[in-house]
N, C-alpha and C positions, 0 to 999 in steps of 0.2 A: 216348862220352866219349873212348875211346882214339883213335878216328879224328881227333877234334878236336885232341887233344894232338899226334898225329903231324903233322897239317897245320900247326899253329902252329909246331912245331919246324922243319919245312921252311921255312916262310915266314920264320921268324927267321934261319935259315941264309942265306937269300937277301938279306934286307933289313936285317940288324942294323946295318950301317954307316950306315944312314939314321936310326937312332934316337939319342936323347940318351944320355949316360952313365947317368943315372938309369933310363931305360927299359931299357937294356941290363942293368943290374944286377938289376933286379926280374925281368925275363924269364929271365935266365940262372939266377938263384937258384930261381925258381919252377918253370920247365920243365926245365932241364937238371940242376940240383943237387937238385931235389925238396924244396926248403924249403917249409914251410907259410907261409900268410899271417902267422900269429902270429910265427914265427921271423924273417921278413923285417922285420916291423914293429918287433920288439924290436931287431934289428940296426941299423936306421936311426932308431930312436926316433921313429917316426911311428905313427899309428893303423892298425889292421888295415884299416879302411875305406879309408884313403888308399892303401894298397898294392893292395887289391882294385880300386879305381877306376882306378889307374894301369895295372894289368895289363890290365883290360878295354879301356881306351882304346887301349893299345898293340896289343892284339889287333885291334881295329877298324882301326887305322892300318896294320897289316901286311896286312890284307885289302884295304884301299884301295890300297896299293902294288901288290898282286898284280893287282887289277882294272885298274890303269893300265898296269903293265909286263909282266904275264903271264910272269914268269921261271919260276915253279914249274910253270905249265901247260905251257909249252914244254918244260921239263925232263921232265915226265911223258910228253909226246908223243914226244920223242926216245927215251926209254927203251922205250916200247912199239914204236916202229919198229925199234929195234936188236934187241929180242927177236924180232920177226917176221923180220928179216933173218937173224939167227942160225939160226932154225928153217928158213928157206928154204935156206940154205947147207948146213945139216946134212942136210936131206932131198934135197939135190942137185936142187933145182927148176930150171926153165929160167931162162935169163938175163933174159927179159922180166919175170918176177915180181920178181927181185932188183933189176933196174933201176928198177922201179916204187917199191919201198921206198926205194931210194937217192935217188930223186927226191923222195920225201916228206921224207926227212931233210934234203935240201938246202934245201927250202922252209922248214924250221923254223929255219934259221940266221938 
């Protein structure tokens, strides 16, 4: 459950500008501000089920955006390559290994 929440938060960070105001409000309140479905439904004077459905549809939409654009996946790969590069540099590895990782980073752009 925590992994899902973290993933949705990242996807939201990357793709929030593609969402409607309503989707943004519900997602921000639910995931970032930790409001319950009941609190959100009271605030907007809609049913709890309507909030739940909107959030689930928005989550699916965020996953669809990621499937098509892969911004989060590329971000993760860049971070992994940067960690590897940092380790190689700190260990004073040879230039060939460092260049290999730099080449990997270059391809991710």
